[in-house]
MIROLUM-114117 format. One record per atom (N, C-alpha, C, O): residue number from 1; x, y, z. Coordinates in steps of 0.1 Angstrom, whole numbers, padded with zeros to 4 digits. Atoms other than C-alpha are relative to their C-alpha. Layout:
<pts>
nr->NUM; east->X; north->Y; up->Z
...
</pts>
This chain:
<pts>
nr->1; east->0009; north->-0012; up->0000
nr->1; east->0000; north->0000; up->0000
nr->1; east->0009; north->0012; up->0000
nr->1; east->0019; north->0013; up->0006
nr->2; east->-0007; north->-0013; up->0001
nr->2; east->0012; north->0035; up->-0008
nr->2; east->-0002; north->0009; up->0012
nr->2; east->-0013; north->0009; up->0017
nr->3; east->0001; north->-0010; up->-0010
nr->3; east->0019; north->0061; up->0018
nr->3; east->-0007; north->0012; up->-0005
nr->3; east->-0001; north->0019; up->-0014
nr->4; east->0007; north->-0012; up->0005
nr->4; east->-0007; north->0089; up->0012
nr->4; east->0008; north->0013; up->0001
nr->4; east->0008; north->0021; up->-0008
nr->5; east->-0007; north->-0012; up->-0001
nr->5; east->0016; north->0116; up->0025
nr->5; east->0011; north->0001; up->-0011
nr->5; east->0013; north->0011; up->-0017
nr->6; east->-0009; north->0000; up->0011
nr->6; east->0042; north->0105; up->-0001
nr->6; east->-0006; north->0003; up->-0013
nr->6; east->0000; north->0009; up->-0022
nr->7; east->0007; north->-0002; up->0013
nr->7; east->0017; north->0104; up->-0029
nr->7; east->-0005; north->0014; up->-0001
nr->7; east->-0005; north->0020; up->-0012
nr->8; east->0006; north->-0013; up->0001
nr->8; east->0001; north->0137; up->-0020
nr->8; east->0010; north->0012; up->0001
nr->8; east->0007; north->0023; up->-0004
nr->9; east->-0009; north->-0011; up->-0002
nr->9; east->0032; north->0157; up->-0012
nr->9; east->0003; north->0008; up->-0013
nr->9; east->0003; north->0020; up->-0013
nr->10; east->-0002; north->-0007; up->0012
nr->10; east->0040; north->0165; up->-0049
nr->10; east->-0012; north->0008; up->-0005
nr->10; east->-0010; north->0019; up->-0010
nr->11; east->0012; north->-0007; up->0004
nr->11; east->0004; north->0175; up->-0055
nr->11; east->-0001; north->0013; up->0009
nr->11; east->-0005; north->0023; up->0004
nr->12; east->0001; north->-0012; up->-0009
nr->12; east->0004; north->0198; up->-0024
nr->12; east->0010; north->0011; up->-0004
nr->12; east->0007; north->0022; up->-0004
nr->13; east->-0010; north->-0009; up->0004
nr->13; east->0036; north->0214; up->-0035
nr->13; east->-0003; north->0007; up->-0013
nr->13; east->-0001; north->0019; up->-0015
nr->14; east->0004; north->-0006; up->0013
nr->14; east->0023; north->0219; up->-0071
nr->14; east->-0011; north->0010; up->0002
nr->14; east->-0012; north->0021; up->-0004
nr->15; east->0011; north->-0009; up->-0003
nr->15; east->-0009; north->0235; up->-0057
nr->15; east->0005; north->0013; up->0006
nr->15; east->0000; north->0024; up->0004
nr->16; east->-0006; north->-0012; up->-0006
nr->16; east->0012; north->0259; up->-0036
nr->16; east->0006; north->0009; up->-0010
nr->16; east->0005; north->0021; up->-0010
nr->17; east->-0006; north->-0008; up->0011
nr->17; east->0031; north->0270; up->-0067
nr->17; east->-0012; north->0007; up->-0008
nr->17; east->-0011; north->0018; up->-0012
nr->18; east->0012; north->-0005; up->0007
nr->18; east->-0003; north->0275; up->-0085
nr->18; east->-0006; north->0012; up->0008
nr->18; east->-0009; north->0023; up->0002
nr->19; east->0005; north->-0011; up->-0008
nr->19; east->-0016; north->0296; up->-0056
nr->19; east->0009; north->0012; up->0000
nr->19; east->0004; north->0024; up->-0001
nr->20; east->-0009; north->-0012; up->0000
nr->20; east->0015; north->0318; up->-0056
nr->20; east->0000; north->0006; up->-0013
nr->20; east->0001; north->0019; up->-0014
nr->21; east->0001; north->-0006; up->0013
nr->21; east->0012; north->0323; up->-0093
nr->21; east->-0012; north->0008; up->-0001
nr->21; east->-0012; north->0019; up->-0007
nr->22; east->0013; north->-0008; up->-0001
nr->22; east->-0024; north->0334; up->-0088
nr->22; east->0002; north->0013; up->0008
nr->22; east->-0002; north->0024; up->0004
nr->23; east->-0002; north->-0011; up->-0008
nr->23; east->-0013; north->0357; up->-0061
nr->23; east->0008; north->0011; up->-0007
nr->23; east->0005; north->0023; up->-0006
nr->24; east->-0008; north->-0009; up->0007
nr->24; east->0013; north->0373; up->-0083
nr->24; east->-0008; north->0007; up->-0011
nr->24; east->-0007; north->0019; up->-0014
nr->25; east->0008; north->-0005; up->0010
nr->25; east->-0012; north->0378; up->-0111
nr->25; east->-0010; north->0010; up->0006
nr->25; east->-0012; north->0021; up->0001
nr->26; east->0009; north->-0009; up->-0006
nr->26; east->-0037; north->0394; up->-0087
nr->26; east->0008; north->0013; up->0005
nr->26; east->0002; north->0024; up->0004
nr->27; east->-0008; north->-0012; up->-0004
nr->27; east->-0009; north->0417; up->-0073
nr->27; east->0002; north->0009; up->-0012
nr->27; east->0002; north->0021; up->-0011
nr->28; east->-0003; north->-0008; up->0013
nr->28; east->-0001; north->0428; up->-0109
nr->28; east->-0013; north->0007; up->-0004
nr->28; east->-0012; north->0019; up->-0008
nr->29; east->0013; north->-0007; up->0003
nr->29; east->-0038; north->0436; up->-0116
nr->29; east->-0002; north->0011; up->0010
nr->29; east->-0006; north->0022; up->0005
nr->30; east->0002; north->-0010; up->-0011
nr->30; east->-0041; north->0455; up->-0083
nr->30; east->0009; north->0012; up->-0002
nr->30; east->0005; north->0023; up->-0002
nr->31; east->-0010; north->-0011; up->0002
nr->31; east->-0009; north->0475; up->-0090
nr->31; east->-0004; north->0008; up->-0012
nr->31; east->-0003; north->0020; up->-0012
nr->32; east->0004; north->-0008; up->0012
nr->32; east->-0021; north->0484; up->-0125
nr->32; east->-0012; north->0009; up->0003
nr->32; east->-0013; north->0020; up->-0001
nr->33; east->0012; north->-0008; up->-0003
nr->33; east->-0055; north->0495; up->-0112
nr->33; east->0003; north->0012; up->0010
nr->33; east->-0003; north->0023; up->0008
nr->34; east->-0003; north->-0010; up->-0010
nr->34; east->-0040; north->0515; up->-0083
nr->34; east->0007; north->0011; up->-0007
nr->34; east->0007; north->0023; up->-0003
nr->35; east->-0007; north->-0010; up->0008
nr->35; east->-0019; north->0533; up->-0109
nr->35; east->-0009; north->0010; up->-0006
nr->35; east->-0004; north->0021; up->-0010
nr->36; east->0009; north->-0010; up->0005
nr->36; east->-0050; north->0550; up->-0122
nr->36; east->-0006; north->0007; up->0012
nr->36; east->-0014; north->0002; up->0020
nr->37; east->0003; north->-0008; up->-0012
nr->37; east->-0055; north->0577; up->-0096
nr->37; east->-0015; north->0001; up->0003
nr->37; east->-0020; north->0000; up->0014
nr->38; east->0015; north->-0002; up->-0001
nr->38; east->-0092; north->0583; up->-0103
nr->38; east->-0006; north->-0013; up->0005
nr->38; east->-0015; north->-0013; up->0013
nr->39; east->0006; north->0013; up->-0004
nr->39; east->-0100; north->0546; up->-0101
nr->39; east->0004; north->-0003; up->0014
nr->39; east->-0005; north->-0008; up->0022
nr->40; east->-0005; north->0003; up->-0013
nr->40; east->-0079; north->0542; up->-0070
nr->40; east->-0008; north->0008; up->0011
nr->40; east->-0012; north->0002; up->0021
nr->41; east->0007; north->-0009; up->-0009
nr->41; east->-0096; north->0571; up->-0052
nr->41; east->-0015; north->-0005; up->0001
nr->41; east->-0021; north->-0004; up->0012
nr->42; east->0014; north->0004; up->0000
nr->42; east->-0131; north->0558; up->-0062
nr->42; east->-0002; north->-0013; up->0007
nr->42; east->-0012; north->-0015; up->0014
nr->43; east->0002; north->0014; up->-0004
nr->43; east->-0126; north->0522; up->-0052
nr->43; east->0011; north->-0004; up->0011
nr->43; east->0014; north->-0016; up->0012
nr->44; east->-0011; north->0002; up->-0010
nr->44; east->-0100; north->0525; up->-0023
nr->44; east->-0004; north->-0012; up->0009
nr->44; east->0004; north->-0020; up->0012
nr->45; east->0005; north->0011; up->-0009
nr->45; east->-0121; north->0502; up->0000
nr->45; east->0000; north->-0013; up->-0007
nr->45; east->0004; north->-0023; up->0000
nr->46; east->0000; north->0012; up->0008
nr->46; east->-0125; north->0476; up->-0027
nr->46; east->0014; north->-0005; up->-0002
nr->46; east->0016; north->-0018; up->-0003
nr->47; east->-0014; north->0005; up->0002
nr->47; east->-0087; north->0475; up->-0032
nr->47; east->0005; north->-0007; up->0012
nr->47; east->0014; north->-0015; up->0011
nr->48; east->-0004; north->0008; up->-0011
nr->48; east->-0084; north->0462; up->0003
nr->48; east->-0004; north->-0014; up->-0001
nr->48; east->0003; north->-0023; up->0005
nr->49; east->0004; north->0014; up->0003
nr->49; east->-0102; north->0431; up->-0009
nr->49; east->0012; north->-0007; up->-0008
nr->49; east->0014; north->-0019; up->-0005
nr->50; east->-0012; north->0006; up->0007
nr->50; east->-0072; north->0425; up->-0033
nr->50; east->0010; north->-0004; up->0010
nr->50; east->0016; north->-0015; up->0009
nr->51; east->-0010; north->0003; up->-0010
nr->51; east->-0049; north->0426; up->-0003
nr->51; east->-0004; north->-0013; up->0008
nr->51; east->0004; north->-0021; up->0011
nr->52; east->0004; north->0012; up->-0007
nr->52; east->-0070; north->0400; up->0016
nr->52; east->0001; north->-0012; up->-0009
nr->52; east->0005; north->-0023; up->-0004
nr->53; east->-0001; north->0012; up->0009
nr->53; east->-0072; north->0377; up->-0014
nr->53; east->0015; north->-0004; up->-0002
nr->53; east->0018; north->-0016; up->-0001
nr->54; east->-0014; north->0003; up->0001
nr->54; east->-0034; north->0380; up->-0018
nr->54; east->0005; north->-0007; up->0013
nr->54; east->0012; north->-0017; up->0012
nr->55; east->-0004; north->0007; up->-0013
nr->55; east->-0029; north->0371; up->0019
nr->55; east->-0005; north->-0014; up->0001
nr->55; east->0002; north->-0023; up->0006
nr->56; east->0006; north->0013; up->-0001
nr->56; east->-0053; north->0342; up->0017
nr->56; east->0007; north->-0010; up->-0009
nr->56; east->0009; north->-0021; up->-0005
nr->57; east->-0007; north->0009; up->0009
nr->57; east->-0035; north->0328; up->-0013
nr->57; east->0013; north->-0004; up->0005
nr->57; east->0017; north->-0016; up->0004
nr->58; east->-0014; north->0003; up->-0005
nr->58; east->-0001; north->0331; up->0003
nr->58; east->-0001; north->-0010; up->0013
nr->58; east->0007; north->-0019; up->0014
nr->59; east->0002; north->0009; up->-0012
nr->59; east->-0014; north->0315; up->0036
nr->59; east->-0003; north->-0014; up->-0005
nr->59; east->0002; north->-0024; up->0001
nr->60; east->0003; north->0013; up->0005
nr->60; east->-0029; north->0286; up->0016
nr->60; east->0012; north->-0007; up->-0006
nr->60; east->0014; north->-0019; up->-0004
nr->61; east->-0012; north->0006; up->0006
nr->61; east->0003; north->0281; up->-0003
nr->61; east->0010; north->-0004; up->0011
nr->61; east->0016; north->-0015; up->0010
nr->62; east->-0009; north->0004; up->-0011
nr->62; east->0023; north->0281; up->0029
nr->62; east->-0005; north->-0012; up->0007
nr->62; east->0004; north->-0021; up->0011
nr->63; east->0005; north->0012; up->-0006
nr->63; east->0000; north->0255; up->0044
nr->63; east->0003; north->-0012; up->-0008
nr->63; east->0007; north->-0022; up->-0003
nr->64; east->-0003; north->0011; up->0009
nr->64; east->0003; north->0233; up->0014
nr->64; east->0015; north->-0004; up->0000
nr->64; east->0018; north->-0016; up->0000
nr->65; east->-0015; north->0003; up->0000
nr->65; east->0041; north->0236; up->0014
nr->65; east->0003; north->-0007; up->0013
nr->65; east->0011; north->-0017; up->0013
nr->66; east->-0003; north->0006; up->-0013
nr->66; east->0041; north->0227; up->0051
nr->66; east->-0004; north->-0015; up->0000
nr->66; east->0003; north->-0023; up->0005
nr->67; east->0005; north->0014; up->0000
nr->67; east->0020; north->0196; up->0046
nr->67; east->0008; north->-0008; up->-0010
nr->67; east->0011; north->-0020; up->-0007
nr->68; east->-0008; north->0007; up->0010
nr->68; east->0040; north->0186; up->0015
nr->68; east->0014; north->-0003; up->0006
nr->68; east->0020; north->-0013; up->0002
nr->69; east->-0013; north->0002; up->-0007
nr->69; east->0071; north->0189; up->0037
nr->69; east->-0001; north->-0010; up->0011
nr->69; east->0009; north->-0013; up->0018
nr->70; east->0001; north->0010; up->-0010
nr->70; east->0057; north->0163; up->0061
nr->70; east->-0006; north->0004; up->0013
nr->70; east->-0008; north->-0004; up->0022
nr->71; east->0006; north->-0004; up->-0013
nr->71; east->0041; north->0184; up->0088
nr->71; east->-0014; north->-0005; up->0001
nr->71; east->-0021; north->-0006; up->-0009
nr->72; east->0014; north->0005; up->-0002
nr->72; east->0009; north->0171; up->0103
nr->72; east->-0010; north->0012; up->-0004
nr->72; east->-0007; north->0023; up->0000
nr->73; east->0009; north->-0011; up->0004
nr->73; east->-0021; north->0190; up->0089
nr->73; east->-0005; north->0008; up->0011
nr->73; east->-0007; north->0020; up->0010
nr->74; east->0005; north->-0008; up->-0011
nr->74; east->-0033; north->0200; up->0123
nr->74; east->0010; north->0010; up->0005
nr->74; east->0007; north->0021; up->0008
nr->75; east->-0011; north->-0009; up->-0003
nr->75; east->0001; north->0215; up->0131
nr->75; east->0001; north->0011; up->-0010
nr->75; east->0004; north->0023; up->-0007
nr->76; east->-0001; north->-0010; up->0011
nr->76; east->0002; north->0232; up->0097
nr->76; east->-0011; north->0011; up->0001
nr->76; east->-0008; north->0022; up->-0001
nr->77; east->0011; north->-0010; up->-0001
nr->77; east->-0032; north->0248; up->0103
nr->77; east->0003; north->0010; up->0011
nr->77; east->-0001; north->0022; up->0010
nr->78; east->-0003; north->-0009; up->-0011
nr->78; east->-0020; north->0262; up->0136
nr->78; east->0010; north->0011; up->-0004
nr->78; east->0011; north->0022; up->0003
nr->79; east->-0010; north->-0010; up->0004
nr->79; east->0007; north->0282; up->0117
nr->79; east->-0007; north->0010; up->-0009
nr->79; east->0000; north->0020; up->-0013
nr->80; east->0007; north->-0010; up->0009
nr->80; east->-0019; north->0300; up->0095
nr->80; east->-0003; north->0013; up->0008
nr->80; east->-0008; north->0012; up->0019
nr->81; east->0000; north->-0013; up->-0007
nr->81; east->-0018; north->0337; up->0105
nr->81; east->-0014; north->0007; up->-0001
nr->81; east->-0017; north->0015; up->0008
nr->82; east->0013; north->-0007; up->0001
nr->82; east->-0053; north->0348; up->0093
nr->82; east->-0010; north->-0009; up->0008
nr->82; east->-0013; north->-0020; up->0004
nr->83; east->0008; north->0007; up->-0009
nr->83; east->-0076; north->0338; up->0121
nr->83; east->-0013; north->-0006; up->-0007
nr->83; east->-0017; north->-0017; up->-0004
nr->84; east->0013; north->0005; up->0006
nr->84; east->-0108; north->0335; up->0099
nr->84; east->0003; north->-0013; up->-0009
nr->84; east->-0004; north->-0022; up->-0009
nr->85; east->-0004; north->0012; up->0008
nr->85; east->-0089; north->0311; up->0075
nr->85; east->0003; north->-0011; up->0009
nr->85; east->-0001; north->-0023; up->0006
nr->86; east->-0004; north->0010; up->-0009
nr->86; east->-0075; north->0292; up->0104
nr->86; east->-0012; north->-0007; up->0006
nr->86; east->-0013; north->-0019; up->0007
nr->87; east->0013; north->0005; up->-0006
nr->87; east->-0110; north->0288; up->0119
nr->87; east->-0007; north->-0009; up->-0010
nr->87; east->-0012; north->-0020; up->-0006
nr->88; east->0007; north->0008; up->0010
nr->88; east->-0124; north->0275; up->0086
nr->88; east->0008; north->-0013; up->-0002
nr->88; east->0001; north->-0024; up->-0004
nr->89; east->-0008; north->0012; up->0002
nr->89; east->-0095; north->0250; up->0082
nr->89; east->-0001; north->-0009; up->0012
nr->89; east->-0002; north->-0021; up->0010
nr->90; east->0002; north->0008; up->-0012
nr->90; east->-0099; north->0238; up->0118
nr->90; east->-0014; north->-0008; up->-0001
nr->90; east->-0015; north->-0019; up->0002
nr->91; east->0013; north->0006; up->0002
nr->91; east->-0136; north->0232; up->0111
nr->91; east->0000; north->-0012; up->-0010
nr->91; east->-0006; north->-0022; up->-0008
nr->92; east->-0001; north->0011; up->0010
nr->92; east->-0127; north->0212; up->0080
nr->92; east->0007; north->-0012; up->0005
nr->92; east->0003; north->-0023; up->0002
nr->93; east->-0008; north->0011; up->-0006
nr->93; east->-0102; north->0191; up->0099
nr->93; east->-0009; north->-0008; up->0010
nr->93; east->-0009; north->-0020; up->0010
nr->94; east->0009; north->0007; up->-0010
nr->94; east->-0128; north->0183; up->0126
nr->94; east->-0011; north->-0008; up->-0008
nr->94; east->-0015; north->-0018; up->-0003
nr->95; east->0010; north->0007; up->0008
nr->95; east->-0153; north->0173; up->0099
nr->95; east->0005; north->-0013; up->-0007
nr->95; east->-0002; north->-0021; up->-0011
nr->96; east->-0006; north->0011; up->0007
nr->96; east->-0128; north->0149; up->0083
nr->96; east->0000; north->-0013; up->0008
nr->96; east->0005; north->-0023; up->0003
</pts>
């Protein structure tokens, strides 16, 4: 029988790379939009959503990297810095 951690580690690592790529694309779009002063002033509060999305993507990537590196999922979730994300992940682990 195959060790699931060994089978899933490359997938988790690849997903972390994908999330970081998405984060970079979102950062690029946000930077482009903020460069338009009128747009930035009109939608300043909405631009904060970009920052939250970027943070969530990075936290998710960090979590996947941690699990891919062999850390227990429960321990990996405890390292998530965004409390709302951590709470949702804890709930998911309890449901598993």
